[in-house]
C-alpha positions in Angstrom: 61.3 95.5 110.4 58.8 94.1 113.1 55.8 93.5 112.2 53.4 93.2 115.5 51.3 90.0 115.2 47.4 90.9 116.3 46.3 88.6 119.1 42.4 88.8 118.0 43.7 86.7 115.0 44.5 84.0 116.7 42.1 81.4 116.3 44.5 78.5 118.6 44.2 80.8 122.0 41.4 80.1 124.7 39.0 82.5 124.0 38.5 83.7 127.8 42.1 84.0 128.6 43.3 86.3 125.4 39.9 88.0 126.0 41.1 89.0 129.5 44.9 89.0 128.4 44.2 91.8 126.1 42.0 93.9 128.4 44.6 94.0 130.8 47.6 94.3 128.2 45.2 97.0 126.5 45.0 99.0 129.1 49.1 99.2 129.8 49.2 99.8 125.7 46.6 102.8 125.9 49.4 104.9 128.5 51.1 105.1 125.2 54.3 104.4 126.8 54.1 107.9 129.1 54.3 106.5 131.9 56.1 108.8 134.5 56.8 106.6 137.5 57.4 102.7 137.9 54.3 100.6 139.4 54.2 99.2 142.6 55.3 95.3 143.0 53.3 92.9 144.5 56.9 91.6 145.6 57.2 89.1 148.5 61.1 90.0 149.2 61.7 93.8 150.3 65.0 93.9 148.3 63.2 93.2 145.3 62.6 97.0 143.7 60.7 98.0 140.9 62.1 96.6 137.3 62.1 98.8 134.1 61.7 97.3 130.7 64.6 99.0 128.6 66.5 99.3 131.6 66.1 96.0 133.7 64.7 93.2 131.6 66.0 94.0 128.2 69.7 94.0 129.7 68.5 90.9 131.2 67.2 88.4 128.1 70.9 90.4 126.0 72.5 88.6 129.4 70.5 85.4 128.4 70.9 85.8 124.9 67.4 85.4 124.1 67.8 88.4 121.9 71.0 87.6 120.2 71.6 87.4 116.3 71.3 83.6 116.7 68.1 83.4 118.7 65.3 86.3 118.5 67.3 89.1 117.2 68.0 87.5 113.9 66.8 89.8 111.2 63.9 87.3 110.8 63.9 86.5 114.4 63.0 82.9 115.7 59.4 80.7 115.8 57.2 83.4 116.2 59.1 85.7 118.6 61.0 88.7 116.9 63.3 90.7 118.9 65.4 93.3 118.1 69.1 93.0 118.2 70.6 93.2 121.7 67.5 95.0 122.8 68.6 98.3 120.2 64.8 99.1 120.3 62.9 98.3 123.4 59.3 100.1 122.3 59.1 97.7 119.4 60.4 94.5 121.3 57.8 95.8 124.1 55.4 95.6 121.2 56.4 92.1 120.1 56.2 90.4 123.6 52.7 92.4 124.7 51.0 91.8 121.6 52.4 87.8 121.2 49.8 85.4 120.1 47.3 84.4 122.2 48.6 86.8 125.4 50.6 83.8 126.0 54.1 85.2 126.2 53.6 87.4 129.0 50.6 85.9 130.8 49.5 88.9 132.9 46.3 86.4 134.5 48.8 83.9 135.2 52.7 85.0 135.5 53.7 81.4 136.0 52.3 80.0 132.5 53.9 82.7 130.7 55.9 81.5 127.9 58.7 84.3 128.6 59.3 82.0 131.5 58.3 78.7 131.0 60.6 78.5 127.8 64.1 79.7 128.7 63.7 78.0 131.9 63.1 74.4 130.2 59.7 74.1 131.5 58.4 73.6 128.1 60.5 72.8 125.3 62.9 75.3 123.7 64.9 75.7 120.5 67.2 77.7 122.4 67.8 75.3 125.3 67.5 76.0 128.7 68.7 80.1 129.5 67.1 80.6 132.9 66.8 78.4 135.9 64.5 79.0 138.1 65.6 79.5 141.2 68.2 82.5 139.4 67.7 86.1 140.1 66.9 86.6 136.7 64.1 84.5 136.8 62.6 86.3 139.8 62.7 89.6 138.6 61.3 88.3 135.3 58.7 87.1 137.5 58.0 90.1 139.5 57.8 92.5 136.4 55.4 90.4 134.8 53.0 90.3 138.2 53.6 93.6 138.5 51.9 94.4 135.3 54.9 94.0 133.0 54.5 97.9 132.6 56.6 99.3 129.7 57.9 101.9 131.9 59.2 105.0 129.4 61.1 102.9 127.5 64.6 104.8 127.3 66.5 103.0 125.0 70.6 102.2 126.5 72.6 104.5 124.6 76.5 104.8 126.2 78.4 102.7 127.7 81.7 103.9 130.0 84.3 102.1 131.8 86.6 103.0 134.1 89.4 101.9 132.8 88.4 102.9 129.5 91.1 101.0 127.4 93.9 99.0 129.1 94.1 97.7 131.8 97.1 95.9 133.7 96.1 92.9 135.8 98.4 91.2 138.1 98.5 87.7 137.9 96.6 86.3 141.2 95.2 89.5 142.3 92.0 91.3 141.8 91.6 94.2 139.5 88.2 96.3 139.1 86.6 97.5 136.5 83.9 99.9 136.8 81.0 100.5 134.6 78.6 103.0 133.8 75.6 103.3 131.3 73.5 106.3 130.1 69.9 105.6 128.4 68.5 107.6 126.5 68.3 111.0 127.9 69.8 110.9 131.1 72.8 111.3 132.5 75.1 107.7 133.1 74.8 106.0 136.2 76.3 103.2 137.8 75.3 100.0 135.6 74.0 96.6 137.1 76.5 94.2 137.4 73.9 91.3 137.3 72.9 93.0 133.9 76.8 93.0 132.3 77.9 90.3 129.9 81.5 90.3 129.9 82.8 88.2 126.7 86.8 87.2 126.8 86.4 85.6 130.4 84.9 83.3 132.6 83.0 83.3 135.0 83.6 82.8 138.5 80.3 82.1 140.8 82.2 83.0 143.6 85.3 83.5 145.8 85.6 80.2 146.2 85.6 79.5 142.8 87.6 82.3 142.0 91.1 80.5 141.3 89.7 78.5 138.2 91.6 77.0 136.1 90.7 79.6 132.7 93.7 82.3 132.4 91.0 85.5 133.0 88.0 85.2 135.3 85.0 87.6 136.9 83.0 87.8 140.1 79.8 89.9 140.4 79.2 92.3 143.1 77.6 95.4 143.8 80.4 97.4 143.1 80.8 96.2 140.0 83.1 93.3 137.9 86.4 92.0 139.5 88.8 90.4 137.2 91.3 87.9 138.3 94.3 86.0 136.0 95.7 82.9 136.9 98.9 83.5 133.9 100.1 86.2 132.2 99.0 87.5 128.7 96.9 89.5 127.0 93.1 89.0 126.5 91.2 91.5 125.3 87.3 91.1 126.9 84.6 92.8 125.6 81.7 94.8 128.2 77.8 94.5 127.1 75.1 96.2 128.8 72.0 95.6 126.7 72.7 96.5 122.8 75.6 98.6 124.4 79.2 97.7 124.5 83.0 98.3 125.2 86.2 96.5 124.8 89.0 96.7 126.7 92.6 95.6 126.6 93.3 93.3 129.7 97.2 92.6 129.8 97.9 89.7 133.1 101.7 90.7 134.1 103.9 89.3 136.4 104.9 92.5 138.3 103.6 96.3 138.0 104.9 98.3 134.7 107.1 101.1 135.6 107.2 103.3 132.8 110.3 105.3 130.9 109.8 108.5 132.4 109.5 107.2 136.1 112.0 104.9 135.5 113.6 105.1 132.8 114.8 101.5 130.9 118.1 100.1 130.2 119.4 101.0 126.9 120.1 97.5 125.8 117.1 95.8 126.8 115.2 96.4 123.8 117.9 97.5 121.6 119.4 94.7 118.6 122.9 93.2 119.6 123.0 93.5 116.3 122.8 97.4 115.3 125.9 98.7 114.2 126.5 102.3 114.0 125.0 102.9 110.6 121.5 101.0 111.5 118.1 103.0 112.2 118.0 105.0 115.3 114.7 105.2 117.4 112.4 107.9 116.3 109.1 108.6 117.9 107.4 105.8 116.4 109.8 103.5 118.7 108.7 105.4 121.3 105.1 105.2 121.0 105.4 101.9 120.5 107.2 101.1 123.9 104.2 100.9 126.3 102.9 98.0 124.4 106.6 95.8 124.0 107.0 96.9 127.5 103.8 95.2 128.5 105.3 92.2 126.3 108.1 92.0 128.5 106.0 92.2 131.5 103.9 89.2 130.9 106.9 87.3 130.0 105.8 87.3 126.0 109.4 88.6 125.0 113.2 88.7 126.5 114.0 91.8 124.1 112.7 92.7 120.7 114.2 91.4 117.3 117.3 92.3 116.1 117.7 94.5 113.5 117.4 93.0 109.7 120.3 93.3 107.1 121.0 96.0 104.4 120.3 93.7 102.0 116.5 93.0 103.2 116.0 96.4 104.3 117.2 97.6 100.8 114.3 94.8 99.1 111.7 95.9 101.9 111.7 99.6 100.8 111.6 98.5 96.7 108.6 96.5 97.4 106.7 98.6 99.6 107.6 101.9 98.1 108.0 101.0 94.2 106.3 97.9 93.8 109.1 95.6 92.6 112.2 94.5 93.6 115.2 96.2 92.8 117.6 95.2 90.0 121.2 94.2 90.8 122.5 97.9 90.5 119.6 99.4 92.2 120.0 96.9 95.2 124.0 97.6 95.2 123.7 101.1 95.4 120.8 101.3 98.1 122.8 98.9 100.4 126.0 101.7 100.1 123.5 104.3 101.2 122.3 102.5 103.8 125.7 101.6 105.2 127.3 105.4 104.7 124.0 107.6 105.0 121.2 105.5 106.6 117.2 104.5 105.5 116.7 108.4 105.4 118.8 109.6 102.5 117.6 106.0 100.6 113.6 107.0 101.5 114.2 110.5 100.5 115.4 109.7 97.2 112.4 106.9 96.9 110.1 109.1 97.5 110.7 111.6 95.2 110.2 109.4 92.2 107.6 109.4 90.5 107.7 105.2 90.8 106.5 106.7 94.5 102.8 108.1 93.6 102.1 105.0 90.9 102.5 102.5 94.1 100.7 105.2 96.5 97.7 104.7 94.3 97.7 101.7 93.7 97.4 101.0 97.4 95.1 103.4 98.1 92.9 102.4 95.4 93.5 99.0 97.1 91.5 100.1 100.1 88.5 99.8 97.9 89.1 96.8 96.2 88.9 98.9 92.9 89.6 96.6 89.9 93.3 97.2 87.8 90.4 97.6 85.1 90.7 99.8 81.6 87.3 101.4 83.4 89.6 103.0 86.2 92.7 103.5 84.5 92.1 107.4 84.1 90.9 107.5 87.8 95.0 105.9 88.6 96.3 108.4 86.7 94.5 110.7 88.4 95.3 110.0 91.5 98.9 108.9 91.0 99.3 112.7 88.9 98.4 114.3 92.5 100.2 112.2 94.6 103.1 113.4 92.7 102.3 117.6 93.1 100.8 117.0 96.5 100.5 114.0 98.4 97.8 115.8 100.8 95.7 113.1 102.1 93.0 115.0 103.0 92.3 116.9 100.2 92.9 113.7 97.6 90.0 112.0 99.3 87.7 115.3 99.0 88.7 115.4 95.0 87.8 111.6 95.0 84.5 112.0 96.7 83.2 115.6 96.2 81.2 115.4 92.3 81.8 118.5 90.7 79.5 119.6 87.8 81.3 118.5 85.3 82.9 115.2 86.8 86.1 114.8 87.0 88.5 111.7 86.6 88.9 111.6 90.6 84.9 110.6 90.9 85.2 107.5 89.0 85.5 106.0 92.3 81.9 106.4 93.0 81.6 104.3 89.8 82.8 100.7 91.8 79.3 101.2 93.6 76.2 101.0 92.0 73.9 102.7 94.3 73.5 105.1 97.3 74.0 101.7 99.5 76.7 100.4 98.0 78.5 103.4 98.2 77.7 104.0 102.0 79.6 100.9 102.7 82.5 101.6 100.1 83.0 105.3 101.7 82.8 103.8 105.1 85.2 101.0 105.0 88.0 102.8 102.5 87.8 106.3 104.5 86.5 105.1 107.9 88.2 101.7 108.4 84.3 101.0 109.1 81.9 98.1 108.4 78.6 99.7 108.3 76.8 97.0 106.3 74.9 94.6 109.1 73.2 98.0 109.8 71.2 97.6 106.5 69.1 95.2 108.3 69.6 95.8 112.1 71.6 98.1 114.2 75.5 97.1 114.2 75.6 94.8 117.0 79.5 95.4 117.3 79.0 99.1 117.2 77.0 102.5 117.6 75.9 102.3 114.1 72.0 102.2 113.8 69.6 101.4 110.9 69.1 105.5 111.0 72.5 106.0 110.3 72.9 103.7 107.5 70.2 105.1 105.7 70.8 108.5 106.5 74.2 108.3 104.9 72.7 106.5 101.7 69.9 109.4 101.6 73.5 111.8 101.5 74.6 109.6 98.7 71.9 108.9 96.5 71.9 112.4 94.0 75.0 110.4 93.1 74.5 108.8 89.5 76.5 106.8 87.4 74.9 105.2 85.0 76.0 107.0 81.4 79.1 108.6 83.5 79.5 110.0 86.8 77.1 113.1 87.8 74.7 115.0 90.4 71.1 114.7 90.2 69.8 116.8 93.1 66.5 115.8 95.4 67.2 112.2 94.7 67.1 109.9 98.2 66.5 105.9 98.6 64.1 104.0 100.6 64.7 103.2 104.4 64.1 99.1 104.5 62.9 100.1 108.3 60.4 102.2 107.8 59.7 101.5 104.2 59.9 105.5 103.9 62.4 107.7 101.9 64.9 108.1 103.8 66.4 111.6 105.3 69.6 112.8 104.6 71.1 113.2 107.5 75.0 113.2 108.9 76.2 111.0 111.5 74.8 112.3 115.0 71.5 113.7 113.3 73.0 117.3 112.0 71.1 118.0 109.0 72.7 117.6 105.6 71.9 120.5 103.7 70.9 121.2 100.4 74.1 119.3 98.8 73.8 116.6 101.4 76.9 114.4 99.8 78.9 117.2 99.6 78.3 117.6 103.6 79.0 114.1 104.7 82.3 114.8 102.7 82.9 117.3 104.7 81.9 115.8 107.8 84.0 112.9 106.6 87.2 115.0 106.7 86.8 117.6 110.1 89.6 117.3 112.1 87.3 116.1 115.0 85.9 112.8 112.7 87.6 110.0 115.3 87.5 107.8 112.2 89.1 109.5 108.8 92.4 110.0 110.0 93.1 106.6 112.3 91.9 104.8 109.2 94.1 106.7 106.9 97.3 106.3 109.9 95.9 101.9 110.1 96.2 101.7 106.4 99.6 103.5 105.7 100.9 101.3 109.1 99.8 97.9 107.3 100.8 98.8 103.8 104.3 98.9 105.2 104.1 96.7 108.2 102.4 94.1 107.0 99.6 93.9 109.7 97.6 97.0 110.8 97.6 98.6 114.5 93.2 97.7 114.4 92.8 94.0 112.6 90.7 94.0 110.4 91.8 97.3 108.3 88.5 97.8 107.4 86.5 97.4 110.8 87.4 100.1 113.5 84.6 100.2 116.1 84.7 100.4 120.1 85.3 96.2 120.3 87.8 96.1 118.1 90.7 97.2 120.1 94.4 98.4 118.7 97.2 96.3 119.8 98.9 99.7 120.4 96.9 102.6 121.1 99.6 104.6 121.7 101.2 104.4 118.9 97.8 104.6 117.0 96.9 108.1 118.3 101.1 109.6 118.1 100.9 108.6 114.4 97.1 110.1 113.7 98.6 113.2 115.4 101.6 113.2 113.4 99.9 113.6 110.3 97.2 116.0 111.1 100.2 118.2 112.1 102.0 117.5 108.8 98.9 118.5 106.3 98.2 115.4 106.0 101.1 114.2 104.1 101.7 110.8 102.9 105.6 111.1 102.2 106.1 112.6 105.5 103.9 109.6 107.4 105.9 106.9 104.9 109.2 108.2 105.8 108.7 108.5 109.4 106.9 104.7 109.5 110.8 103.3 107.0 113.2 105.3 109.1 112.1 104.0 112.6 113.6 100.8 114.1 110.2 98.4 114.2 110.5 98.6 110.4 113.9 97.6 110.1 113.2 94.4 112.9 113.7 91.1 111.8 111.3 88.2 110.3 110.8 85.5 112.8 109.5 82.8 112.2 109.5 81.1 116.1 108.2 84.5 117.6 105.0 84.2 119.6 102.0 85.3 117.9 101.3 87.7 120.4 104.9 89.5 119.7 104.5 89.4 115.8 101.2 90.8 116.8 102.6 93.7 119.0 105.4 94.2 116.3 108.2 92.8 118.2 108.9 91.2 115.7 108.5 91.0 112.2 105.7 89.0 110.6 106.5 87.7 106.6 104.2 88.6 104.0 103.3 87.5 100.6 104.8 90.0 97.9 101.9 91.8 95.8 103.3 90.8 92.5 102.8 88.0 90.4 106.2 85.4 90.2 106.3 85.5 86.3 106.5 89.6 87.1 109.0 89.2 90.4 111.1 86.6 88.0 110.9 89.0 85.0 111.6 91.9 87.2 114.9 90.2 89.9 116.9 88.8 86.1 116.1 91.7 84.2 114.0 90.2 81.6 111.2 91.7 79.5 109.5 88.7 77.9 107.7 90.6 75.5 106.0 93.2 78.4 105.4 90.1 80.4 107.6 92.4 83.4 104.3 94.7 83.4 101.9 92.0 84.0 100.5 92.8 87.2 97.3 91.0 86.8 96.8 86.8 86.9 93.7 85.3 85.4 94.5 82.2 87.1 94.3 84.2 90.7 90.9 85.8 90.3 89.4 82.4 89.6 90.8 81.2 92.8 88.1 81.8 94.9 86.7 84.6 97.2 88.9 84.1 99.8 92.5 84.5 98.4 94.0 87.2 96.5 97.4 88.5 96.0 96.1 91.5 97.9 95.8 89.5 101.0 97.4 88.1 103.5 96.9 84.2 102.3 99.6 81.5 102.5 98.1 78.5 101.8 100.8 77.3 99.8 97.8 76.1 96.5 96.6 79.4 96.4 100.0 80.9 97.1 101.7 79.0 94.5 98.8 78.7 91.7 100.6 81.0 89.3 102.6 78.8 88.4 100.5 77.3 85.5 102.5 80.1 84.2 105.3 78.1 84.0 106.1 78.5 80.2 106.9 81.9 81.2 108.5 82.1 84.5 110.7 79.2 82.5 111.8 81.6 79.3 112.5 84.1 81.9 114.6 81.6 83.9 116.2 79.8 80.8 116.5 84.0 79.7 117.9 85.2 82.9 120.8 82.3 82.7 121.9 83.1 79.1 122.3 86.6 79.7 124.1 85.8 83.1 126.6 83.2 81.4 127.6 85.8 78.5 128.2 87.9 80.8 130.8 85.7 82.6 132.7 84.1 79.5 134.6 81.5 80.1 133.0 80.9 84.2 131.8 77.7 85.8 127.8 77.6 85.7 128.1 77.6 89.6 129.2 81.2 89.0 126.4 81.6 87.0 124.3 80.1 89.4 125.8 82.2 92.2 125.6 85.6 90.0 121.6 84.7 89.5 121.3 84.2 93.0 122.9 87.0 93.8 119.9 89.3 91.2 117.3 87.0 93.2 118.1 87.7 96.5 120.7 90.7 96.7 123.0 88.5 98.2 126.3 86.5 97.5 125.6 82.3 98.0 127.9 81.5 100.8 130.7 78.7 100.3 128.0 76.3 102.2 125.4 76.8 99.6 127.6 77.0 96.7 129.7 73.8 97.6 126.0 72.3 97.9 125.0 73.1 93.8 128.2 71.7 92.9 127.8 68.4 94.4 123.8 68.5 92.7 125.0 69.1 90.1 127.9 66.2 90.0 125.1 63.5 90.9 122.9 64.6 88.5 125.4 64.5 85.6 126.4 61.4 87.1 123.0 59.7 86.8 122.4 60.9 83.5 125.4 59.5 82.3 124.9 56.2 83.4 121.7 56.1 81.9 122.8 57.1 78.6 125.7 54.0 79.1 123.3 51.3 80.1 121.1 52.4 77.0 124.1 51.7 74.6 124.3 55.0 73.4 127.2 56.7 72.6 126.7 60.6 72.6 126.9 61.7 76.3 124.1 64.8 77.1 126.4 66.2 79.9 126.0 69.7 79.4 122.3 69.6 78.3 122.2 68.5 82.1 124.1 71.0 83.2 121.6 73.4 81.8 119.1 71.3 82.8 119.7 70.8 86.4 120.6 75.0 86.3 117.1 75.5 85.6 115.5 73.2 88.0 117.9 75.0 90.8 116.7 78.1 90.0 113.2 77.2 89.9 113.3 75.9 93.5 114.9 79.7 94.4 111.6 81.3 92.8 109.1 79.1 94.1 110.4 79.6 97.5 109.0 81.5 100.6 112.3 83.5 100.9 111.9 83.9 97.2 107.7 84.9 97.2 107.7 86.5 100.8 108.8 90.2 101.9 111.3 89.2 105.1 
């Protein structure tokens, strides 16, 4: 909360200046910010118009960085000046400047000595460095505003920004492309934005036409008509356009030649098809068609020549078992799945798997993972209830309503509320889990990169305040929470300001799952895509905002409509994705990062199963119940930044569970013994081939088995040589063979080929 300083308490200001300044400022403040017309400026330049504080001065301070989080816009401000973040509250900002100690920030009697000019221009020491050049238009604008009386004007906050194009802009390399930008002020319509007040992040500013051919990959210039972009090389360059506290992102694709969409110029049927695709492979469905625009842009930007080839049926079967069941297939299941894929295709296998109870349990693990719900006993009832619900009715909208609406008496569904201790924590949990939105920063200040305000935050928190979790989940009507900004009781309101009624928590849930909510369904789509593809269309998956663009907006819109039009059926959406060509693309470690991000090739992802469990699953070993182990104490204490549920690929954190080596050794030893028993009289190499096939789902090649034999012979010779040198008559050949076999299998189970999903 901004606390205004009373200039009368400043004992260090010269009394005469303070008194005169206070008289002038008091007369300005006495207008109660209701000035209907702008003051007349005594400006030396006829072209200089009257400046308005909210519309002109605040965006100027934003562009200079004065009200950023690193400067005076921090929660506690900097030095003796506190401004709202990016000027989101112009009324409080004006009071902070007008009521500065001694009146020296704005000195109406001597504008040149105003600290608002002297410090950012470097005339006086300034912790933030030089922000304004004395001969710049921005400096002159501030000077003229102070000289004219520093009127507050109507203090209308900036409430919206609109760009044309609104989402994606294609720029031909070496050519200009324009962005039209309009802004809307409180209680007004959109108007053209002043280009000098616009902040562009993600592109370098060229000083003028002579500097437009800069070394930057993407640069921009300002003009009376708006912003013009120019690219010097092809690629993907998302930019953020900011005007004061509001911002909008645009995906800029710099391309070598104009894109021609398939409907006007159908592409060659083989340009993006895999040359290894067989007649029994997947067919392109709507998912692939919705992804075509971004793939086309990748091609036009020179990032790729073609998408990655399709993976093998063995790899596809492994993907589907890990994704849909949360486990590896047994060897029999693997072989049966490959047979189905070869004869009927992935749709048949998907239908069989989606109808099994294992899918419902995997789905509940994924859904509760969105809220980081621990796999603790206190949430076992919740997990069973969600799995049972998905098995019977897989509507995600009905599931969300059942979980979030607290009934009397409460149900097992409502145990999710126990994850969040209070209304503020619950606000952040629900927003992240079911909207993909991070609202936590709005607890202290308006969201710097989105439209969420402190008022929004505490209004939603007040909606959740009636939910009590101590001693059980229940509703206690009439409860509220404190708004930290106003230090008053928060009023429960829905986002947008509508009243929440007598049951505000139920009203908020109804708003959340409504058809016109712009967050609920896209978030579900993005979460499910991330589950199956290893990364979301929007990344991070819990950060939907206007300045964080989806890599493939057409795909996100298409899948959103598909989910809405099919009663929010989880199975329908999962089936559609796993039957697509993009799901079956091969992993490519050497593919460009942008191609991986845009799903032109698959990224490898760590399997969310502990290593010892994977080994036991693959080899069919029970280990006295160890194969059901899904958690890891060692991983839980490895630090806050990495877990098996994350995309962490650091080798240390990936393999820290190998401290549980005794369990893994036992599984390997038993697996080799079982393989030997099933292959009586066969060589150790044959046994290793059987284990290899169980681990990786494919037979070892002739080159691989030859290499194993060579390594085995060398190991036995070394052991025997050591025995002879020690004068021992008994040879250890058989034990050496067993040691080698276990060591070789160890090397397999710690490899990326086994631990990651390709």
